[in-house]
C-alpha positions, 0 to 999 in steps of 0.5 A, spaced: 182 542 597 188 538 600 188 538 608 194 543 608 189 548 605 184 547 610 184 551 616 183 548 623 177 552 627 179 555 634 176 558 639 180 564 638 177 564 631 170 563 633 171 569 638 175 574 633 170 573 627 163 571 631 159 574 626 162 570 620 161 563 624 154 565 628 148 561 625 143 566 622 136 565 623 133 570 618 135 568 612 132 568 605 134 566 598 131 568 591 130 563 586 128 562 579 122 558 577 124 557 570 118 554 567 114 560 569 120 565 568 119 568 575 122 569 582 120 567 588 123 567 595 124 562 600 126 563 607 130 558 612 126 553 615 126 553 623 129 546 625 122 544 628 119 545 621 125 541 618 123 535 623 116 535 622 117 535 614 122 529 615 117 525 620 112 526 614 116 523 609 117 517 614 110 516 615 106 511 610 099 513 613 101 521 612 096 524 607 100 531 607 105 531 602 112 533 605 115 537 600 108 541 599 108 542 607 115 545 606 114 549 600 107 552 603 111 554 610 117 557 607 115 561 601 115 568 603 114 571 596 108 570 594 105 569 600 101 562 599 097 563 606 093 569 603 086 567 604 084 571 597 089 567 594 087 560 597 079 562 595 081 564 588 084 557 587 079 553 591 083 550 596 080 545 600 087 544 605 091 550 605 097 546 602 093 545 596 095 552 593 102 549 592 101 544 587 096 548 584 101 553 582 108 549 581 109 542 578 111 536 582 118 537 580 119 544 582 115 543 589 121 537 590 126 542 588 124 548 592 123 543 598 130 541 597 133 548 597 129 550 603 132 544 607 139 546 604 138 553 607 137 550 614 144 545 613 140 539 611 141 534 605 147 536 600 154 536 603 157 541 608 160 536 612 165 531 610 170 527 613 177 528 613 182 522 612 188 523 615 
């Protein structure tokens, strides 16, 4: 997209199309887990969850996997926090259920998608060269 095609955002635009520009909190996305051929639903994480997850990634002394933590807290369908499910899969820690169902690569991808839903990670913002 060339600079000529990019529209400069104005206060008038923000006021005229408030619904379009306002950040939405209650956002979810259906995702296909190809290995299992099933659909799961992730919800957009709150900022505090993203910050906690990023801190976990930087903490060498942390024994909780940051990606598992993110998936555990953003996957709404199925509900991984279900007590019966946790018991059936013999989970010691609540987040254990994540690696008992999903492969490591799937966990990383689900976590990354959740972060992207909150505006972190891939793209979205780019400098425009004059």
